[in-house]
C-alpha positions in Angstrom: 29.2 -27.9 12.4 28.9 -31.1 10.3 26.0 -29.7 8.3 26.7 -28.7 4.7 26.7 -25.0 4.0 24.0 -23.8 1.6 25.5 -22.2 -1.5 25.2 -18.5 -1.0 25.0 -16.5 -4.2 26.6 -13.0 -3.8 26.3 -11.8 -7.4 22.9 -12.7 -8.8 23.5 -11.2 -12.2 26.5 -13.4 -12.9 25.5 -16.3 -10.5 28.7 -15.9 -8.5 28.8 -17.8 -5.2 30.4 -16.8 -1.9 32.7 -19.8 -2.3 33.9 -18.5 -5.6 34.7 -15.1 -4.1 36.4 -16.7 -1.1 38.5 -18.8 -3.5 39.5 -15.7 -5.5 40.6 -13.9 -2.3 42.5 -16.9 -1.1 44.2 -17.1 -4.5 45.5 -13.5 -4.2 42.7 -11.1 -5.1 43.5 -8.1 -2.8 41.2 -5.4 -4.4 37.6 -5.2 -5.6 38.9 -5.0 -9.1 40.9 -8.2 -8.7 37.7 -9.9 -7.5 35.6 -8.4 -10.4 38.2 -9.5 -13.0 38.7 -13.0 -11.5 35.0 -13.9 -10.8 32.9 -11.5 -12.9 31.1 -10.6 -9.7 30.1 -6.9 -9.4 30.1 -6.3 -13.2 26.6 -7.4 -14.0 23.8 -5.5 -15.8 22.5 -4.2 -12.4 25.5 -2.0 -12.1 27.2 -3.9 -9.4 24.8 -3.8 -6.5 26.7 -6.7 -4.9 29.8 -4.6 -4.5 28.2 -3.3 -1.3 28.6 -6.8 0.1 31.9 -7.7 -1.5 33.7 -4.6 -0.3 33.1 -5.2 3.4 33.7 -8.9 2.9 37.1 -8.3 1.4 38.0 -5.7 4.0 37.2 -8.1 6.8 39.4 -10.8 5.3 42.3 -8.4 4.8 42.1 -7.2 8.4 41.4 -10.5 10.1 42.8 -13.2 7.8 39.5 -15.1 7.9 36.0 -14.6 6.4 33.1 -13.3 8.4 30.3 -15.8 9.2 27.7 -13.3 7.9 28.2 -10.9 5.0 27.2 -7.3 6.0 26.1 -5.0 3.3 27.6 -1.5 3.3 24.6 0.9 3.0 26.5 4.1 3.3 25.5 6.4 0.4 22.2 4.7 0.0 20.0 7.0 2.2 17.2 8.2 0.0 16.1 10.7 2.6 19.5 12.4 2.8 19.3 16.1 1.6 22.2 17.4 -0.5 
């Protein structure tokens, strides 16, 4: 510990940091829409690609009461080889 954490940007379109998202969740954001409305993360011109990170991040916090050390991206539904 002791070393300063590097600012991790979660939403590149709107330049929203991990810290901003953590603060929103601590301040009462309990759904993805709450986070989107509070921080503008997930509503950028890319169509919200960072939502795949924010969703699992929020779920982890709601389940454990703490934030994960590493943000894991939810890649379900992103398999280009999947046949319909």
